N, C-alpha and C positions, 0 to 999 in steps of 0.2 A: 817410678813416678807415682805420686799419690793422687787423690781425687782433687778436682778443682773446687775451691771454696771462695766465698766472698771475702772482701777485706775485713769486714767486721768479725766473721767467724775465724779468719786467720789470726787476727789480732787477739781474739780470746784464747786461741790455742797457745800462742806464743808469748802472751803477757805484754802486749804492746797496745797502744791506743790506735784506733782507726786513722786518726789524723796523721800520726807519725808514720804509719804504713803508707798512706797515700803520698806523703812527702817523699818517701823512698822510691815509690813507683815513678813519680814524676822526675826524680833525679836519675832514672834509668838503672836502678839497682837490680831489677828483675826484668830483663828484656823479654822474657817469655810471658809476662803478665798480659792477660787478654781483657779487652773491654767488650762486654756482651749485653744484649738487651734482656732484661729480666723484669717481668711484671710491668712492662711499658717504660722502663727507665734504664739508662746505661749504668752498668756496675763493673768494677774491676774484679777479675777472678785470678786467684793465685793457687799454685800447687800447695797443698797443706804441708808437704814435707820440705818446702824451701825454707832455708834458714836465714836468720838475720845476717846481712852481709857484714863482715868484720874485717877491718884493715889489720893486716899483720905485718910486723917488721920481719925482715929475714932472720933475725936472731930468734924471734918467737916461733917462726916456722920451723927452724932447725931443732929447737927444743921440743916442739910438738912431735916432729917426726922421730926424734930419738926416743921419746916416751912410748910411742906406738911400736917402734921397732923392738923395744925390750919385751913387749907383750905378745909378739908374733913369732911364729916358727921361721926358719930360714927360707922356706918356700911354701907358698900356699896356692891353691887352685880355685878358680871361680869360673862360672859359666856365663858367657856373653849372651845377649838377647837373641842372637841367631843360632845358639846352641853350641858354639865353639867353646872348647875348654881352654882356658888361659892359665898358664903357669906364671906366677908373679913372685918377684923378690920384694918383700914388704918395704915400703917407703922409698922405692927407687922407681925409675921408669923402665926397668928391665921386665919385659914380658915376652912370652913365647906361646905359640899355639901348641897344644898337646893333641896327639892323634890316638885313636883307638882306645881311649880311656874315658872315664867319667871323672868329674871333679870330686865326687864323694869317694871314689876308689882311691884316688891319689892322696886326698886329704887324710883318709884312714891310714894309708901307708906312712905318712909323715906325722901321724897322731895329732892332727890339727883339731882343736876344740871347736865347739859350736859358736862361741862368741867370735873367735878368730875367722871362722868361715863366713859369718855374717858381715864382719868388718871388711874382709877381702871383697865380698860381693859389692858392698857399698863403695869401696875404693875403686873398683872397676868402673862403676857408674859415675862417681863424683870426684875421684882423685883422693890421694892420701891425706890431703890437708883438710878434708871435710870431716866434721865431728863424728859422722856415722862410720868413718873408717877406723875409728878407735874401738878396740874390743871392749873397753869399759862402758860403751853405750848399749851393751847387750847383757842379758842374764845368762845363766849357765846352759839354757836350752837354745840360745841363739836368737831369742826374741828381743826386740827393741825395748829398752826401758822407757817409761813415761818421762817426758822432758829430758831425754838424753842429750839434746842439743844444748842444754844449759850447763852441762858438766864442764868443769875447768880442768 
C-alpha cells in the first residue's frame, strides 16, 4: 500500500481530472477512500497506488491471464505480510504455504527473474488481474516502471 494523497494529487499522478475522480469516489469505486480534515476543510484521501477501476469482460480477463502466464515460471514464491512464504502457480488460485525456506531461495531454485518476483508479490496482494501482477510492469531489476498501470 502506498502513501495516502489528496484527490488532486492522485488525479495528477494518474492523468485524470479531480472532478472525474470525485465522481468515482461517490459511486463507491474505492471503498477505502477516506475523508479527513486538512487545513480546516474536509478532503478525500486515496492510496497513490490505487488504479482506475476498469470493467473487464470474462474474455478479456482470460486473455490477460494467458498473457501473464506466458511470462511467468510454472511456480513462483512470494512473502506475505506476516512473513509466511507462499508458493503460487501463476494465474490460478493455487497457493500453498512453504516451510523452512525463504521466497528468494526458492525463486533462485526455479530461476525466477526479478520482474516475475515483483509481479508475484503484487499478485499476492492484489490478485492476478491487477496490472501490477504483470511482469511487464517492472524493469529487469524488479523495480516498477513509471505509469506501469497504463500499459495495455
